[in-house]
TITITI-43130 format. One record per residue (C-alpha): residue number from 0; x, y, z. Coordinates in Angstrom, 2 decimals. Layout:
BEGIN
+-----+---------+---------+---------+
|   k |      xx |      yy |      zz |
+-----+---------+---------+---------+
| NUM |       X |       Y |       Z |
...
+-----+---------+---------+---------+
# end
This chain:
BEGIN
+-----+---------+---------+---------+
|   k |      xx |      yy |      zz |
+-----+---------+---------+---------+
|   0 |   -0.06 |   -0.12 |    0.07 |
|   1 |    1.52 |    3.34 |   -1.01 |
|   2 |    1.24 |    6.23 |    1.37 |
|   3 |    0.77 |    9.61 |   -0.22 |
|   4 |   -2.46 |   10.31 |    1.56 |
|   5 |   -2.82 |   12.45 |    4.60 |
|   6 |   -6.09 |   13.71 |    6.16 |
|   7 |   -6.19 |   16.68 |    8.41 |
|   8 |   -9.10 |   17.44 |   10.68 |
|   9 |  -10.09 |   20.01 |   13.24 |
|  10 |  -12.08 |   19.69 |   16.52 |
|  11 |  -13.03 |   22.66 |   18.71 |
|  12 |  -12.56 |   22.62 |   22.43 |
|  13 |  -15.40 |   22.47 |   25.01 |
|  14 |  -15.63 |   23.98 |   28.55 |
|  15 |  -17.97 |   22.33 |   30.78 |
|  16 |  -19.67 |   24.74 |   33.25 |
|  17 |  -21.55 |   22.07 |   35.22 |
|  18 |  -22.48 |   18.56 |   34.97 |
|  19 |  -24.10 |   15.37 |   36.44 |
|  20 |  -22.48 |   11.87 |   35.89 |
|  21 |  -24.84 |    9.30 |   34.47 |
|  22 |  -23.54 |    5.88 |   34.91 |
|  23 |  -24.63 |    2.87 |   32.63 |
|  24 |  -23.26 |   -0.54 |   32.06 |
|  25 |  -23.33 |    0.11 |   28.43 |
|  26 |  -20.64 |    2.74 |   27.72 |
|  27 |  -22.51 |    4.25 |   24.70 |
|  28 |  -25.24 |    5.38 |   27.26 |
|  29 |  -22.81 |    6.28 |   29.93 |
|  30 |  -21.91 |    9.93 |   30.04 |
|  31 |  -23.13 |   13.23 |   31.73 |
|  32 |  -25.75 |   15.76 |   31.32 |
|  33 |  -24.97 |   19.48 |   31.99 |
|  34 |  -24.07 |   22.70 |   30.02 |
|  35 |  -20.97 |   23.95 |   28.40 |
|  36 |  -19.44 |   26.26 |   25.82 |
|  37 |  -17.69 |   25.07 |   22.51 |
|  38 |  -14.80 |   27.30 |   21.58 |
|  39 |  -13.11 |   28.14 |   18.22 |
|  40 |   -9.69 |   27.12 |   19.63 |
|  41 |   -9.25 |   23.44 |   19.69 |
|  42 |   -6.94 |   21.04 |   17.88 |
|  43 |   -5.75 |   20.03 |   14.46 |
|  44 |   -5.04 |   16.41 |   13.79 |
|  45 |   -3.19 |   14.93 |   10.83 |
|  46 |   -3.40 |   11.26 |   10.32 |
|  47 |   -1.35 |    9.32 |    7.64 |
|  48 |   -0.37 |    5.69 |    6.94 |
|  49 |    3.28 |    4.70 |    7.91 |
|  50 |    5.73 |    5.09 |    5.10 |
|  51 |    7.35 |    2.05 |    6.39 |
|  52 |    5.00 |   -0.83 |    5.18 |
|  53 |    6.58 |   -3.40 |    7.57 |
|  54 |    5.81 |   -1.12 |   10.44 |
|  55 |    2.28 |   -2.04 |   11.79 |
|  56 |    2.11 |   -0.01 |   15.03 |
|  57 |    0.50 |    3.22 |   15.86 |
|  58 |    2.46 |    6.15 |   16.64 |
|  59 |    0.70 |    9.20 |   18.28 |
|  60 |    2.32 |   12.66 |   18.75 |
|  61 |    0.76 |   15.34 |   20.90 |
|  62 |    2.17 |   18.77 |   20.37 |
|  63 |    5.17 |   17.42 |   18.59 |
|  64 |    5.91 |   14.90 |   21.39 |
|  65 |    5.36 |   11.11 |   21.05 |
|  66 |    2.72 |   10.12 |   23.64 |
|  67 |    0.69 |    7.32 |   25.06 |
|  68 |   -2.52 |    9.06 |   24.37 |
|  69 |   -4.70 |    6.05 |   25.28 |
|  70 |   -7.94 |    7.77 |   24.18 |
|  71 |   -6.88 |    8.57 |   20.65 |
|  72 |   -5.09 |    5.18 |   20.45 |
|  73 |   -8.53 |    3.46 |   21.44 |
|  74 |   -9.91 |    5.26 |   18.36 |
|  75 |   -7.31 |    3.97 |   15.99 |
|  76 |   -7.52 |    0.27 |   17.24 |
|  77 |  -11.19 |    0.48 |   16.83 |
|  78 |  -11.19 |    1.91 |   13.38 |
|  79 |   -8.02 |    0.62 |   11.99 |
|  80 |   -6.84 |   -2.30 |   13.96 |
|  81 |   -8.31 |   -4.91 |   11.48 |
|  82 |   -6.22 |   -3.57 |    8.61 |
|  83 |   -2.81 |   -4.37 |   10.26 |
|  84 |   -1.29 |   -1.16 |    8.89 |
|  85 |    0.89 |    1.41 |   10.63 |
|  86 |   -0.94 |    4.67 |   11.51 |
|  87 |    0.59 |    7.95 |   12.44 |
|  88 |   -1.43 |   10.50 |   14.44 |
|  89 |   -0.11 |   13.97 |   15.07 |
|  90 |   -2.43 |   16.32 |   17.04 |
|  91 |   -1.47 |   19.96 |   17.80 |
|  92 |   -3.61 |   21.75 |   20.55 |
|  93 |   -4.05 |   25.59 |   20.82 |
|  94 |   -5.87 |   25.00 |   24.19 |
|  95 |   -4.14 |   23.62 |   27.34 |
|  96 |   -4.32 |   19.80 |   27.71 |
|  97 |   -5.78 |   18.62 |   31.10 |
|  98 |   -7.06 |   21.92 |   32.15 |
|  99 |  -10.82 |   21.55 |   31.47 |
| 100 |  -11.20 |   22.04 |   27.55 |
| 101 |  -12.15 |   18.76 |   26.56 |
| 102 |   -8.89 |   18.13 |   24.84 |
| 103 |   -8.99 |   14.28 |   25.00 |
| 104 |  -12.41 |   14.31 |   23.41 |
| 105 |  -11.27 |   16.71 |   20.75 |
| 106 |   -8.20 |   14.64 |   20.03 |
| 107 |  -10.31 |   11.39 |   19.90 |
| 108 |  -12.98 |   13.01 |   17.63 |
| 109 |  -10.60 |   14.66 |   15.30 |
| 110 |   -8.65 |   11.34 |   14.96 |
| 111 |  -11.85 |    9.30 |   14.29 |
| 112 |  -13.07 |   11.75 |   11.60 |
| 113 |   -9.68 |   11.56 |   10.00 |
| 114 |   -9.52 |    7.88 |    9.85 |
| 115 |  -12.93 |    7.66 |    8.50 |
| 116 |  -11.83 |    9.82 |    5.59 |
| 117 |   -8.34 |    8.18 |    5.22 |
| 118 |   -9.55 |    4.63 |    5.13 |
| 119 |  -12.83 |    5.26 |    3.23 |
| 120 |  -14.80 |    3.64 |    6.13 |
| 121 |  -17.99 |    5.25 |    4.99 |
| 122 |  -19.31 |    5.70 |    8.52 |
| 123 |  -21.80 |    8.48 |    9.32 |
| 124 |  -21.03 |   11.35 |   11.48 |
| 125 |  -22.94 |    9.81 |   14.43 |
| 126 |  -21.08 |    6.59 |   14.01 |
| 127 |  -17.66 |    8.21 |   14.14 |
| 128 |  -18.58 |   10.41 |   17.10 |
| 129 |  -19.69 |    7.25 |   19.04 |
| 130 |  -16.34 |    5.80 |   18.64 |
| 131 |  -14.69 |    8.84 |   20.09 |
| 132 |  -17.17 |    8.83 |   23.03 |
| 133 |  -16.55 |    5.23 |   23.80 |
| 134 |  -12.78 |    6.13 |   23.95 |
| 135 |  -13.30 |    8.78 |   26.37 |
| 136 |  -15.68 |    6.65 |   28.62 |
| 137 |  -13.55 |    3.66 |   28.52 |
| 138 |  -10.37 |    5.63 |   29.44 |
| 139 |  -12.19 |    7.83 |   32.14 |
| 140 |  -10.95 |   10.98 |   30.20 |
| 141 |  -14.32 |   12.42 |   29.68 |
| 142 |  -18.15 |   11.96 |   29.61 |
| 143 |  -19.89 |   14.64 |   27.62 |
| 144 |  -17.20 |   16.59 |   25.48 |
| 145 |  -17.67 |   14.63 |   22.12 |
| 146 |  -21.41 |   15.37 |   21.55 |
| 147 |  -20.69 |   19.17 |   22.37 |
| 148 |  -17.60 |   19.27 |   20.00 |
| 149 |  -19.52 |   17.48 |   17.18 |
| 150 |  -22.20 |   20.12 |   17.30 |
| 151 |  -20.78 |   23.36 |   18.47 |
| 152 |  -22.47 |   26.29 |   20.37 |
| 153 |  -23.52 |   26.76 |   23.84 |
| 154 |  -24.70 |   23.31 |   24.62 |
| 155 |  -27.25 |   21.94 |   27.07 |
| 156 |  -26.69 |   18.14 |   27.39 |
| 157 |  -30.17 |   16.86 |   28.24 |
| 158 |  -29.60 |   13.14 |   27.67 |
| 159 |  -26.12 |   11.33 |   28.10 |
| 160 |  -24.30 |    9.80 |   25.29 |
| 161 |  -22.83 |   10.46 |   21.96 |
| 162 |  -24.65 |   11.85 |   18.86 |
| 163 |  -27.52 |    9.55 |   17.97 |
| 164 |  -28.11 |    8.62 |   21.56 |
| 165 |  -27.50 |   11.61 |   23.71 |
| 166 |  -29.95 |   14.66 |   23.33 |
| 167 |  -28.78 |   18.39 |   23.29 |
| 168 |  -30.25 |   21.79 |   22.97 |
| 169 |  -28.42 |   24.96 |   22.32 |
| 170 |  -28.61 |   28.38 |   23.78 |
| 171 |  -28.49 |   31.33 |   21.17 |
| 172 |  -25.39 |   33.44 |   21.48 |
| 173 |  -23.36 |   36.30 |   19.65 |
| 174 |  -19.96 |   34.51 |   19.39 |
| 175 |  -18.90 |   36.11 |   22.58 |
| 176 |  -15.31 |   36.10 |   23.52 |
| 177 |  -14.36 |   33.81 |   26.50 |
| 178 |  -11.39 |   34.80 |   28.48 |
| 179 |   -9.55 |   32.29 |   30.86 |
| 180 |   -6.64 |   31.87 |   33.01 |
| 181 |   -5.20 |   28.36 |   33.61 |
| 182 |   -3.60 |   27.50 |   37.00 |
| 183 |   -2.48 |   23.84 |   36.51 |
| 184 |   -3.24 |   20.59 |   34.73 |
| 185 |   -5.81 |   18.34 |   36.58 |
| 186 |   -6.33 |   14.68 |   35.23 |
| 187 |  -10.33 |   14.06 |   34.77 |
| 188 |   -9.77 |   10.55 |   35.66 |
| 189 |   -8.88 |   11.34 |   39.32 |
| 190 |  -12.24 |   12.91 |   39.83 |
| 191 |  -14.39 |   10.51 |   37.78 |
| 192 |  -12.93 |    7.68 |   40.07 |
| 193 |  -13.71 |    9.46 |   43.46 |
| 194 |  -17.17 |    8.21 |   44.69 |
| 195 |  -17.54 |   10.86 |   47.31 |
| 196 |  -16.70 |   13.71 |   44.89 |
| 197 |  -19.02 |   12.28 |   42.32 |
| 198 |  -22.07 |   12.43 |   44.89 |
| 199 |  -21.32 |   16.07 |   45.45 |
| 200 |  -20.94 |   16.86 |   41.74 |
| 201 |  -24.31 |   15.01 |   41.01 |
| 202 |  -26.34 |   16.92 |   43.77 |
| 203 |  -24.94 |   20.15 |   42.59 |
| 204 |  -25.35 |   19.25 |   38.79 |
| 205 |  -28.93 |   18.36 |   39.18 |
| 206 |  -29.80 |   21.72 |   40.79 |
| 207 |  -27.96 |   23.62 |   38.17 |
| 208 |  -29.66 |   21.96 |   35.37 |
| 209 |  -33.07 |   22.87 |   36.89 |
| 210 |  -31.99 |   26.57 |   37.30 |
| 211 |  -30.70 |   26.68 |   33.63 |
| 212 |  -33.80 |   25.13 |   32.12 |
| 213 |  -35.89 |   27.71 |   33.80 |
| 214 |  -34.04 |   30.58 |   32.18 |
| 215 |  -31.75 |   29.20 |   29.25 |
| 216 |  -29.59 |   32.18 |   28.37 |
| 217 |  -25.69 |   32.63 |   28.48 |
| 218 |  -25.81 |   35.07 |   31.45 |
| 219 |  -27.84 |   32.39 |   33.48 |
| 220 |  -25.53 |   29.76 |   32.36 |
| 221 |  -22.69 |   31.50 |   33.92 |
| 222 |  -24.52 |   32.22 |   37.13 |
| 223 |  -25.53 |   28.53 |   37.58 |
| 224 |  -22.03 |   27.45 |   36.52 |
| 225 |  -20.50 |   29.61 |   39.29 |
| 226 |  -22.87 |   28.25 |   41.70 |
| 227 |  -22.02 |   24.67 |   40.80 |
| 228 |  -18.18 |   25.61 |   40.85 |
| 229 |  -18.59 |   26.99 |   44.37 |
| 230 |  -20.87 |   24.12 |   45.78 |
| 231 |  -19.59 |   20.87 |   44.17 |
| 232 |  -16.40 |   21.04 |   46.08 |
| 233 |  -14.35 |   20.22 |   42.88 |
| 234 |  -12.37 |   23.56 |   42.50 |
| 235 |   -9.03 |   24.61 |   44.04 |
| 236 |   -8.66 |   27.59 |   46.32 |
| 237 |   -7.01 |   29.63 |   43.42 |
| 238 |  -10.09 |   29.04 |   41.32 |
| 239 |  -12.31 |   30.17 |   44.08 |
| 240 |  -10.18 |   33.28 |   44.70 |
| 241 |  -10.32 |   34.15 |   41.10 |
| 242 |  -14.18 |   33.59 |   40.86 |
| 243 |  -14.70 |   35.88 |   43.95 |
| 244 |  -12.35 |   38.61 |   42.71 |
| 245 |  -14.16 |   38.76 |   39.31 |
| 246 |  -17.54 |   38.78 |   41.17 |
| 247 |  -16.33 |   41.94 |   43.20 |
| 248 |  -15.59 |   43.48 |   39.81 |
| 249 |  -19.27 |   43.02 |   39.19 |
| 250 |  -18.83 |   40.17 |   36.55 |
| 251 |  -19.51 |   36.43 |   36.60 |
| 252 |  -16.70 |   33.97 |   36.35 |
| 253 |  -16.78 |   30.18 |   36.68 |
| 254 |  -14.32 |   27.15 |   36.72 |
| 255 |  -13.98 |   24.79 |   33.68 |
| 256 |  -14.96 |   21.28 |   34.52 |
| 257 |  -12.79 |   19.39 |   35.36 |
| 258 |   -9.76 |   21.53 |   35.40 |
| 259 |   -8.12 |   24.24 |   37.34 |
| 260 |   -9.18 |   26.91 |   34.99 |
| 261 |  -11.41 |   30.07 |   35.53 |
| 262 |  -13.33 |   31.58 |   32.43 |
| 263 |  -15.63 |   34.67 |   32.01 |
| 264 |  -17.40 |   36.20 |   29.17 |
| 265 |  -15.56 |   39.24 |   27.61 |
| 266 |  -12.71 |   40.82 |   29.48 |
| 267 |  -11.82 |   41.08 |   33.17 |
| 268 |   -9.33 |   43.26 |   34.68 |
| 269 |   -9.65 |   41.32 |   37.98 |
| 270 |   -8.72 |   38.00 |   36.20 |
| 271 |   -5.39 |   39.64 |   35.09 |
| 272 |   -4.19 |   39.55 |   38.54 |
| 273 |   -4.23 |   35.72 |   38.55 |
| 274 |   -2.11 |   34.86 |   35.59 |
| 275 |   -1.78 |   35.15 |   31.78 |
| 276 |   -5.31 |   35.61 |   30.33 |
| 277 |   -5.97 |   34.10 |   27.00 |
| 278 |   -9.20 |   34.01 |   25.03 |
| 279 |  -11.16 |   32.36 |   22.23 |
| 280 |  -14.71 |   32.94 |   20.89 |
| 281 |  -17.68 |   30.73 |   20.99 |
| 282 |  -18.29 |   28.81 |   17.85 |
| 283 |  -21.34 |   27.11 |   16.30 |
| 284 |  -19.11 |   24.83 |   13.96 |
| 285 |  -18.35 |   21.33 |   15.10 |
| 286 |  -15.35 |   18.95 |   14.39 |
| 287 |  -14.71 |   18.54 |   10.54 |
| 288 |  -12.10 |   17.60 |    7.89 |
| 289 |  -10.05 |   20.56 |    6.91 |
| 290 |   -7.63 |   19.23 |    4.24 |
| 291 |   -7.28 |   15.81 |    2.44 |
+-----+---------+---------+---------+
# end
């Protein structure tokens, strides 16, 4: 098999403001409900066949460095394993990894879309996204990012699962800029495997969903997300301090779940006191092929 083909794909990132964990023995039906914002910033993934035809292994690079990347590796094994060919996956992020931006979901989704095109698998968008969702759930790296990153927008996840199984609604917006400060990386897996923490998350998440459904707009999303952040006992002291400083400024900030990141709509002078402020706009465009 000659290799002159490469597929390049893009997935946006996703900030979860609040969520409730929904367990199920079937991983396709396991996930979360909640609310989040999909950002223009995300990741670009290039997938190609190995030039060395005798090399049958998968090579994955994250930001130029070879990595284990078990979530993306799961996608490759699921979609390309039976072909016994070497696959090279290179993903470059313009959002922090492990900081509450749904990076593992974006990497898995962009990889799945690329493999579908590269190998002419003729899978539908829902089928491709379901593989990415399974990869997230099976590796405990996320629960609800894939369906949001597939669709874009300010997303209310009403039923858990990937596209075709989960159900979402969207809140109208004006492509507002989201500003954020990242304090440190925080692995999602550690939280998802802590039963006592999960109970607190679910109680706060149920209440947040009720409040958002009563008034589904972007401002209320920020208010219920802030309340969730402060009551779910997930956030760090630094996040709490930043949220309170922005509140004293007269604005509403919240924490990105599950990460050590604080975000706000528009600009915030108070947030600048806590570190380097970066930003990205909300997008209604989901993951897609960008070059083949």
